[in-house]
C-alpha positions, 0 to 999 in steps of 0.5 A: 500500500505504501507503494501505491501511495508513493506511486500515486504521489509520484504520479501526482507530482509528475502531473503537477510538473506537467501542468505547470508548463502548460499553465505557464503557457496558458498564463503567457497567452492570457498575458499577451491577450491582456496586453493586446486589449490594453494596447487597443484600449490605449489607442481608443483612449488616444483617439477619444482624447484627440476627438475631445480636443477637436470638439473643444476647439470647435466649441470655443470657436462657436462661443466666440462667434456667438459673442460676436453675433450677440454684440452685433445684434445689440447694436442698433442698425440704422437701416432697420425699422422699428415697430414705432417707425412702422406705426408712424408710417401707417399713420402718415399713409392714413393721413395722406389717404384721408386728404386724398379722399377729401380732395376727391370730394372737392374736385367732384363738387367743383365738377358738378358745379361746372356741369350745372353752369354749362348751357344745355344747348346743342352744338349747331354744326349744320351749314346755313340754310342757303348753300354757298353760291359765291364762286370764292366762298363764304363766311361762317360764324362759329357756334357753341360746340362746333369744331373745324372738322365738324363744320367742314363735314357739314358743308361737304354733306350739303355739297354731296346732296347737291351732286357736287363731287369736289369737297372742302378740305382742311388744308383749303380752309387753313390756307384761306384762314392763315391765322386760324388755329384749328384746335382753339376756335372761339364761339362767334369767330368768323371763318372763310370757307372756300368754295371747292367748285 
């Protein structure tokens, strides 16, 4: 039995001796893996530190810009309109509109007054009852509402009814009346109308 105990002990010792190199090898592998993990974590920590520094610089830059913007916004821009400016402008526009309305009413009243004072007679654009018999022409006294073209048209109508083919022209009337301004003939003004025959 002693032999058996010794043999078991020897066998156990041999096992322990064999386990020790294996355990040492396993410990060595674990140590290497731990070192690799530490190195990987160290590189990640270095990356995070660099990122933190970059973010800190960017944050400082943004704070600086924010201070500048706040300083600029606190200064009054002379071209910016305030609420008071807009209210004053609106008040001025309302005043101008009120005056415009009052002027419109005044103009309408004056126009109605002028219309009431205009005589209600029709313009007489017909030629005299007797057609022109003179070879040289005849005189025509301008009536209210007549124009040079209406007078010429009326005489040409009479000539047409008489069967005459020749017509009185504006040019012939202006030539016969050299001082005549066709745009400003007056009531009672005497015009010489030449006979086209």
